[in-house]
C-alpha positions in Angstrom: 0.0 0.0 0.0 1.1 3.4 -0.7 1.4 6.0 1.8 -1.1 8.8 1.1 0.8 11.3 3.1 3.9 10.5 1.0 1.9 11.1 -2.2 0.8 14.5 -0.9 4.3 15.4 0.0 5.5 14.3 -3.4 3.0 16.7 -5.1 4.1 19.7 -3.1 6.2 22.3 -4.9 9.7 22.7 -3.8 10.2 25.8 -1.8 11.9 28.7 -3.7 14.9 30.3 -2.1 14.3 33.9 -1.3 17.3 36.1 -1.9 17.2 39.3 0.1 17.5 42.6 -2.1 20.4 44.7 -1.4 19.7 48.4 -1.0 20.5 50.6 -4.1 23.6 52.6 -3.5 22.9 56.2 -2.8 25.5 57.3 -5.5 23.6 55.4 -8.2 20.3 57.1 -7.1 21.8 60.5 -7.3 23.1 59.8 -10.9 19.7 58.6 -12.1 18.0 61.6 -10.5 20.5 63.9 -12.0 20.0 62.4 -15.5 16.2 62.7 -15.2 16.5 66.3 -14.1 18.8 67.1 -17.0 16.5 65.5 -19.5 13.6 67.5 -18.1 15.6 70.7 -18.2 16.5 69.9 -21.8 12.9 69.4 -22.8 11.9 72.6 -21.1 14.7 74.4 -22.8 13.8 73.0 -26.2 10.2 74.0 -25.7 11.3 77.5 -24.7 13.5 77.7 -27.8 10.7 76.7 -30.0 8.1 78.9 -28.4 10.2 82.0 -28.0 13.1 82.0 -30.5 11.6 80.0 -33.4 7.9 80.8 -33.0 7.7 83.2 -36.0 9.5 80.7 -38.4 7.4 77.8 -37.3 4.2 79.8 -37.5 5.1 80.8 -41.1 5.7 77.2 -42.0 2.4 76.2 -40.5 0.6 78.9 -42.4 2.2 77.8 -45.7 0.8 74.3 -45.1 -2.6 75.5 -43.9 -3.1 78.3 -46.4 -4.1 78.0 -50.1 -3.2 81.1 -52.2 -4.9 81.9 -55.5 -3.4 84.5 -57.7 -5.8 86.6 -59.9 -6.0 85.8 -63.6 -5.7 89.6 -64.5 -9.1 89.9 -66.1 -10.3 93.1 -67.8 -13.6 94.8 -67.6 -16.0 94.2 -70.6 -16.9 96.9 -73.2 -20.5 97.2 -74.2 -22.4 99.4 -76.7 -25.0 102.0 -75.8 -27.6 99.2 -75.4 -25.4 96.8 -73.4 -24.4 94.5 -76.3 -21.0 93.0 -75.6 -18.2 94.4 -77.7 -15.2 93.0 -75.8 -14.9 90.6 -72.8 -12.5 88.3 -71.1 -13.1 84.5 -71.2 -11.2 81.8 -69.4 -8.9 79.7 -71.6 -6.5 76.9 -70.8 -3.0 75.8 -71.8 -2.3 72.1 -71.8 1.2 71.0 -70.6 2.6 67.5 -70.9 5.2 65.7 -68.8 6.0 62.4 -70.6 8.1 61.0 -67.8 4.8 60.8 -65.7 2.3 59.5 -68.3 0.0 57.0 -66.7 -3.6 56.1 -67.5 -6.2 55.4 -64.8 -5.8 51.8 -63.6 -2.2 51.5 -64.8 0.5 49.8 -62.6 2.5 52.6 -60.9 5.6 51.2 -62.5 4.3 51.6 -66.0 5.0 54.8 -67.9 3.0 55.3 -71.1 4.6 56.4 -74.4 3.8 59.7 -76.1 2.0 57.8 -78.9 -0.4 56.3 -76.3 -1.3 59.8 -75.1 -1.6 61.1 -78.7 -4.2 58.5 -79.4 -6.3 59.6 -76.5 -6.0 63.4 -77.1 -6.0 63.6 -80.9 -9.8 63.7 -81.3 -10.4 65.8 -78.3 -7.9 68.5 -79.3 -8.7 68.2 -83.0 -5.0 67.8 -83.7 -3.3 65.0 -85.7 -1.6 62.3 -83.7 1.7 62.9 -85.6 1.7 66.6 -84.6 1.2 65.7 -80.9 4.0 63.1 -81.0 6.3 65.5 -82.8 5.6 68.2 -80.2 6.5 65.9 -77.3 9.6 64.4 -79.1 12.0 62.9 -76.5 11.7 65.7 -74.0 10.9 64.5 -70.5 8.7 67.3 -69.2 7.3 70.9 -69.6 5.9 70.6 -73.1 3.1 72.9 -74.2 0.7 70.7 -76.2 -2.2 73.1 -76.8 -3.2 76.8 -76.3 -6.6 78.4 -76.1 -8.6 75.5 -74.9 -12.2 76.4 -73.9 -13.5 75.4 -70.5 -15.6 72.5 -72.0 -12.5 71.0 -73.7 -10.5 71.4 -70.5 -13.1 69.5 -68.5 -13.0 66.7 -71.0 -9.2 66.5 -70.6 -9.6 66.4 -66.8 -12.1 63.5 -67.1 -9.5 61.4 -68.8 -7.6 61.3 -65.5 -4.3 61.0 -67.2 -1.3 61.5 -65.0 1.3 63.8 -66.5 -1.1 66.4 -67.9 -1.5 69.9 -66.4 -4.1 72.6 -67.3 -3.1 76.2 -66.8 -5.9 78.7 -66.7 -5.6 82.3 -68.1 -7.8 85.1 -69.4 -8.3 85.6 -73.1 -9.8 88.8 -74.7 -12.6 88.1 -77.1 -14.3 90.5 -79.5 -17.7 89.0 -80.3 -18.6 91.7 -82.8 -15.6 90.8 -84.9 -14.4 93.8 -87.1 -17.5 95.9 -86.3 -15.8 98.0 -83.6 -12.2 97.2 -84.3 -11.3 100.7 -85.5 -12.3 102.3 -82.2 -11.9 99.5 -79.6 -8.5 98.1 -80.7 -7.1 94.8 -79.3 -4.7 93.1 -76.9 -1.7 91.2 -78.2 -0.8 87.6 -77.0 0.9 89.1 -74.0 -2.3 90.9 -73.1 -0.7 94.3 -73.8 -3.1 96.9 -75.3 -2.1 97.8 -78.8 -4.7 100.2 -80.2 -8.0 102.0 -79.7 -9.8 102.2 -76.4 -8.0 99.1 -75.1 -4.9 101.3 -75.1 -6.3 104.7 -74.2 -8.6 103.5 -71.4 -6.3 100.7 -70.2 -6.4 101.8 -66.5 -10.2 102.0 -66.5 -10.5 98.5 -68.1 -8.1 96.8 -65.6 -9.9 95.1 -62.7 -8.0 95.7 -59.4 -8.1 92.1 -58.2 -6.4 90.8 -55.0 -4.6 87.5 -54.4 -6.8 85.2 -52.3 -5.5 83.4 -49.3 -7.7 80.8 -47.6 -6.7 79.0 -44.4 -7.9 75.5 -43.8 -7.9 73.2 -40.7 -6.3 69.8 -40.4 -9.4 68.2 -42.0 -9.6 70.8 -44.8 -12.3 72.8 -43.2 -12.0 76.5 -44.2 -11.2 78.8 -41.3 -13.2 82.0 -41.2 -10.5 84.1 -39.7 -7.6 85.9 -41.4 -9.7 86.8 -44.5 -9.1 90.3 -45.9 -12.3 92.5 -46.1 -13.8 92.3 -49.6 -11.5 89.5 -50.7 -14.4 87.8 -52.6 -15.8 91.0 -54.0 -15.7 91.4 -57.8 -17.1 94.5 -59.5 -19.4 94.2 -62.4 -18.3 97.5 -64.0 -18.1 97.7 -67.8 -17.1 100.5 -70.1 -20.1 101.6 -72.1 -19.8 103.1 -75.5 -22.1 105.7 -77.1 -22.0 103.6 -80.3 -25.0 101.5 -81.4 -24.1 98.1 -82.8 -27.2 98.0 -85.1 -26.4 101.4 -86.7 -22.7 100.6 -86.7 -23.3 97.4 -88.7 -25.6 99.1 -91.1 -23.1 101.9 -91.8 -20.2 99.5 -92.1 -22.0 97.4 -94.7 -23.2 100.3 -96.8 -19.8 102.0 -96.7 -17.9 98.8 -97.6 -20.2 98.0 -100.5 -19.8 101.5 -101.9 -16.0 101.6 -101.5 -15.8 98.3 -103.3 -18.1 99.4 -106.1 -16.1 102.6 -106.7 -12.7 100.9 -106.2 -11.9 103.5 -103.5 -9.0 103.5 -101.1 -11.0 103.9 -97.9 -14.1 105.4 -96.4 -15.7 106.5 -93.2 -19.2 107.1 -91.9 -20.0 109.0 -88.7 -23.3 109.7 -86.9 -23.2 112.2 -84.1 -25.9 113.4 -81.6 -25.6 117.2 -81.9 -27.0 117.8 -78.5 -24.2 116.2 -76.5 -21.6 115.1 -78.9 -22.2 111.3 -78.6 -21.2 109.3 -81.6 -23.8 106.7 -82.6 -21.7 105.2 -85.4 -18.1 105.5 -86.4 -17.5 103.0 -89.2 -14.4 102.9 -91.5 -13.2 100.6 -94.2 -11.0 98.7 -94.7 -10.8 97.4 -91.2 -9.6 94.2 -89.4 -10.7 91.4 -87.1 -9.2 92.0 -83.6 -9.6 88.3 -82.8 -7.0 87.6 -85.6 -5.1 90.9 -85.8 -2.0 89.1 -86.9 -3.6 88.4 -90.3 -3.8 92.1 -91.1 -1.3 94.9 -91.9 -0.6 97.2 -89.0 -1.7 100.2 -91.1 -5.3 99.2 -90.5 -5.0 99.5 -86.7 -5.3 103.3 -86.8 -8.6 105.1 -87.1 -8.0 107.4 -90.0 -11.2 109.5 -89.4 -9.5 111.1 -86.4 -5.9 110.8 -87.5 -5.8 111.7 -91.2 -6.2 115.2 -92.6 -8.1 116.1 -95.8 -9.4 119.2 -97.4 -13.2 119.2 -96.9 -14.2 121.1 -100.0 -17.8 122.1 -100.5 -19.0 120.4 -97.3 -17.3 123.4 -95.5 -19.3 126.0 -97.4 -22.2 126.1 -94.9 -19.6 126.8 -92.1 -18.2 129.7 -94.1 -21.7 131.1 -94.8 -22.4 131.0 -91.0 -19.3 133.0 -90.3 -20.3 135.6 -92.9 -23.8 135.9 -91.5 -22.4 136.1 -87.9 -20.1 138.9 -89.0 -23.0 140.6 -90.9 -21.1 140.9 -94.1 -23.9 139.1 -95.9 -27.6 138.9 -95.2 -30.2 136.1 -95.5 -31.8 137.8 -98.5 -28.6 138.9 -100.3 -27.5 137.6 -103.7 -24.2 137.3 -105.6 -23.4 137.4 -109.3 -21.8 134.1 -110.3 -20.0 134.9 -113.5 -18.3 131.5 -113.6 -14.7 132.6 -113.2 -12.6 134.9 -111.1 -8.9 135.9 -111.1 -7.6 136.1 -107.5 -3.9 137.1 -107.1 -3.2 135.9 -110.6 -4.9 132.5 -110.0 -8.0 131.5 -111.9 -11.0 130.2 -109.9 -13.8 128.2 -111.6 -16.9 126.5 -110.6 -16.8 122.7 -110.7 -18.6 122.7 -114.1 -16.9 125.9 -115.3 -20.3 127.4 -115.9 -21.9 130.7 -114.7 -25.1 130.8 -112.7 -25.8 134.5 -112.8 -27.4 136.3 -109.9 -28.3 133.8 -107.3 -29.1 133.7 -103.6 -27.1 131.8 -101.0 -29.5 128.9 -100.9 -28.8 128.4 -104.7 -25.1 128.9 -104.0 -25.2 125.8 -101.9 -27.5 123.9 -104.3 -25.2 124.4 -107.3 -22.1 124.4 -105.1 -20.8 127.6 -106.6 -17.2 128.3 -105.8 -17.3 131.8 -107.4 -20.4 132.7 -105.4 -18.6 131.6 -102.2 -15.5 133.7 -103.0 -17.7 136.7 -103.6 -19.5 136.2 -100.3 -16.4 135.7 -98.2 -14.3 138.5 -99.8 -16.6 140.9 -97.9 -15.0 139.6 -94.7 -11.6 141.2 -93.8 -9.0 138.4 -94.2 -7.5 138.7 -90.7 -11.0 138.4 -89.2 -11.7 135.4 -91.4 -8.5 133.7 -90.2 -9.4 134.5 -86.6 -12.7 132.7 -87.1 -11.1 129.6 -88.6 -8.7 129.6 -85.7 -11.5 130.1 -83.2 -13.4 127.2 -84.6 -10.4 125.0 -83.8 -9.1 124.1 -87.2 -5.6 124.0 -86.0 -6.3 122.6 -82.5 -6.7 119.0 -81.4 -10.4 118.4 -80.7 -11.6 117.7 -77.2 -12.5 114.0 -77.6 -12.0 110.6 -76.0 -11.2 109.1 -79.4 -7.6 107.8 -79.2 -5.1 109.4 -81.6 -7.1 112.5 -82.5 -4.9 115.1 -84.3 -5.2 118.9 -85.0 -5.9 120.3 -88.4 -3.7 122.5 -90.5 -4.3 126.1 -91.2 -2.0 128.7 -92.9 -0.4 131.2 -90.7 -2.2 134.5 -90.2 0.6 136.2 -92.2 0.1 133.9 -95.2 -3.6 134.1 -95.0 -3.7 137.9 -94.9 -0.9 138.7 -97.4 -1.8 136.1 -100.1 -5.2 136.8 -101.6 -5.5 133.3 -102.9 -5.6 131.8 -99.4 -8.9 133.3 -98.2 -10.4 132.7 -101.7 -9.6 129.0 -101.7 -10.7 128.7 -98.0 -14.1 130.0 -99.1 -14.8 126.8 -100.9 -13.1 124.5 -98.4 -9.6 124.1 -99.8 -6.2 125.4 -98.7 -6.6 124.0 -95.2 -7.1 120.5 -93.8 -9.0 118.8 -91.0 -10.2 115.4 -89.9 -13.7 114.0 -90.7 -14.3 114.1 -86.9 -13.7 117.8 -86.8 -16.0 118.5 -89.7 -18.8 116.6 -87.9 -18.2 118.7 -84.8 -18.5 121.9 -86.9 -21.7 120.8 -88.6 -23.1 119.8 -85.1 -22.4 123.5 -84.2 -24.8 124.6 -87.0 -27.4 122.0 -86.0 -27.5 122.7 -82.2 -27.9 126.4 -82.4 -24.2 127.5 -82.4 -22.7 125.5 -79.5 -19.3 123.6 -79.8 -19.8 120.2 -78.3 -17.1 117.6 -77.8 -17.4 114.4 -79.8 -17.0 111.3 -77.8 -17.6 107.5 -77.9 -17.7 106.5 -74.2 -20.2 107.1 -71.5 -18.1 105.9 -68.6 -18.0 102.8 -66.3 -21.4 101.3 -65.8 -22.6 98.9 -63.1 -26.0 97.3 -63.3 -28.6 100.0 -64.0 -26.3 102.8 -62.7 -24.0 104.8 -64.9 -20.8 106.6 -64.0 -21.0 109.5 -66.5 -18.4 112.2 -67.0 -19.8 115.6 -66.6 -20.2 117.3 -70.0 -20.9 120.9 -70.5 -23.5 122.2 -73.0 -20.7 123.5 -75.2 -19.3 126.9 -75.8 -21.7 129.2 -77.7 -20.0 130.6 -80.8 -22.7 131.5 -83.3 -26.1 133.0 -82.8 -29.0 130.6 -83.1 -30.8 132.6 -85.8 -27.7 132.4 -88.0 -27.6 128.6 -87.7 -31.3 128.4 -88.5 -30.8 130.4 -91.7 -27.9 128.2 -92.9 -29.9 125.0 -92.1 -32.8 126.2 -94.2 -30.3 126.8 -97.1 -28.9 123.2 -96.5 -32.4 121.8 -96.6 -32.8 123.3 -100.1 -29.8 121.4 -101.2 -31.5 118.1 -100.4 -34.8 119.2 -101.9 -33.5 120.9 -105.1 -29.8 120.4 -105.4 -27.0 117.8 -105.4 -28.3 116.1 -102.2 -31.6 114.9 -103.7 -30.6 111.3 -103.2 -30.9 111.8 -99.4 -34.6 112.8 -99.5 -36.8 110.8 -97.3 -40.6 111.0 -97.4 -42.1 112.9 -94.5 -38.8 114.1 -93.1 -37.0 117.5 -93.4 -33.3 116.9 -94.0 -30.5 119.3 -94.8 -27.2 118.5 -96.4 -24.2 119.4 -98.5 -22.2 117.4 -101.0 -18.5 117.8 -101.6 -16.1 116.7 -104.3 -12.6 118.0 -103.4 -9.2 117.6 -105.0 -7.0 115.5 -102.9 -3.8 117.1 -101.6 -0.7 115.1 -100.6 2.1 117.0 -98.9 0.7 120.3 -100.1 0.5 119.2 -103.7 -2.8 118.2 -105.4 -2.7 114.7 -106.8 -3.9 114.7 -110.5 -7.3 113.0 -110.8 -7.5 112.1 -107.1 -10.8 113.1 -105.4 -12.4 112.9 -102.0 -16.1 112.6 -102.2 -18.3 113.4 -99.2 -21.8 114.3 -98.0 -22.9 115.7 -94.7 -26.5 115.7 -93.6 -28.5 117.2 -90.6 -31.8 115.9 -89.5 -34.6 116.7 -88.8 -34.3 120.3 -89.7 -37.2 121.5 -87.6 -35.5 120.1 -84.4 -31.9 119.0 -85.4 -30.6 116.0 -83.5 -28.1 114.2 -85.7 -25.4 114.9 -88.2 -24.4 112.2 -90.6 -21.1 112.4 -92.5 -19.8 110.0 -95.2 -16.3 110.5 -96.8 -14.9 108.2 -99.5 -11.2 108.6 -100.5 -10.2 108.3 -104.1 -13.2 106.7 -105.8 -12.4 105.7 -109.4 -14.5 106.7 -112.4 -15.4 109.8 -114.3 -18.8 110.1 -112.5 -17.4 110.0 -109.0 -18.9 112.9 -107.1 -20.3 113.5 -103.6 -23.8 113.0 -105.0 -23.1 109.7 -106.6 -20.6 108.1 -104.2 -21.3 109.5 -100.7 -25.0 110.3 -100.8 -26.3 106.7 -101.3 -24.4 105.6 -98.2 -25.7 108.5 -96.2 -29.3 107.7 -97.4 -29.1 104.1 -96.1 -27.7 105.3 -92.7 -30.4 108.0 -92.4 -33.1 105.4 -93.1 -31.7 103.1 -90.4 -31.2 106.0 -88.0 -34.9 107.1 -88.3 -36.0 103.6 -87.4 -33.5 102.9 -84.6 -34.0 106.2 -82.9 -37.7 106.3 -83.5 -37.6 109.8 -85.0 -41.2 110.9 -85.8 -42.0 112.4 -89.2 -41.9 116.2 -89.6 -45.4 117.6 -89.0 -47.5 118.9 -91.9 -45.2 117.8 -94.7 -45.9 115.6 -97.7 -43.3 113.4 -99.3 -40.5 115.3 -100.9 -42.3 118.7 -100.4 -39.9 121.2 -98.7 -41.4 122.9 -95.7 -41.4 126.6 -96.3 -40.3 127.6 -92.9 -38.9 131.1 -93.3 -35.4 131.8 -92.3 -34.9 134.4 -89.7 -32.9 137.4 -90.8 -30.3 138.9 -88.6 -32.5 141.9 -87.9 -35.4 139.6 -87.0 -37.4 140.1 -90.3 -38.5 137.1 -92.3 -36.3 136.1 -95.2 -36.6 133.7 -98.1 -35.3 130.2 -97.4 -34.2 129.9 -101.0 
């Protein structure tokens, strides 16, 4: 038998020997304590160094990580016509950059790098470029290749949807002119570097630039935008736009009519201007030939200048109404006076003829304008002392730069007072609009003076910066009064007879009273008349009973023996006038039948009624 007690003793665990712990030496404790204290002091010192000495640098580094900065694209304000139609605006465009050393398609193994040909296959149809061209552009360059320029936002979105690694899209602003060449002569354009090169883009550059700020937005660790540290007005964008006085509908009508006539007569160039005589606003300023500002590089630089404000010409017979107003103002002629047109005069040894070299006999001044008598004009103006005549031409600003916002406007040319007063031929030729020169814009300004009762208004094509329904308009005076209103009414009545009975018949419009004057002048170049070269023109004022508009058409060097103001310029003016009456809703003249001149008597200088001629 086994001993139970022995079994229990055998299952008992052996007792473990307990070794007493020796006390830690005091020196070792001091060393450990010292090390711990030094570590703590080091940590505190490091914290103090970071918090005090390096806080600014660390804060800047944190800001750079937390802050997203967006630089402005440098957009410009739009340009609109008088009715708000867009003439120039900025649109977002994109450049596409390629980095072939990073080409990967969605789902590709990260170790796989696609070849340029693979990319060309994907992009060829989207960019409308041949695959061979794309491959050639990339070549064997590893990075930084500009594949495409001028991508619209829709195409850029399609490129993004491809999800191809190694493609970058760079946004930039692109100036667009939706009206094409319609306003090119006055608006101008920006080059590829967005530098203004001509027209209002250049002269009103500061007004057209938007003053944008760089945007900085702080985000938290999870990307949440933080509302603090935002500059006041950082997200504000003005909706200002530069408003023109020009009307796109009338501008298009004038441009088409003018271009067709210049082509028909094989002329060098032409211009058509419509001006509101009450305030100097130009409703149309069309010239031909012109250019497309969206593709300015396809046109010669000579077309970038607006010749109607920069080129001088001798106005010829269209200046005769201005001269008659001067003579009436100085009382050297009267509304009922007559002259004896004998067909030829000798002035200072120089012969002066009428355009047809015929005599008209004793005629009144309405008939002088109707038949465009040079001899009659010389006889009228010789009553005015030459120095006084020269002073009037100077007073009207013939040798001064006009007050206008049209870029590049130049002053006219007038002989010196000594030449004008000592050489009898000078005042004689000036009587029928030759021997001095001005711009078409200046002639419009002078005829507006006759139309508005004798005030000199400033021609302009801009109204200012407009926002919404508001309008920032520059204060404009009523104009300096130079000629008595009764004088201008008399001259306008004479001009009306030109349209009813004379060379301006082609401008007649049923139910409306219109005045005008044709002109066919010799063309001078560097002071010498060019043989056979003419400048044909016509100026109209309407409606005569309450003048509001002046229309001028000038065509340079039309070809053909029958090229006159009545045959070349009047048909263009007629089309413009018909459009103007509709666009501006001008009511017909009261109590007038078609083509029947209203016998409104001219007012003589002494207040007595006089024949309108």
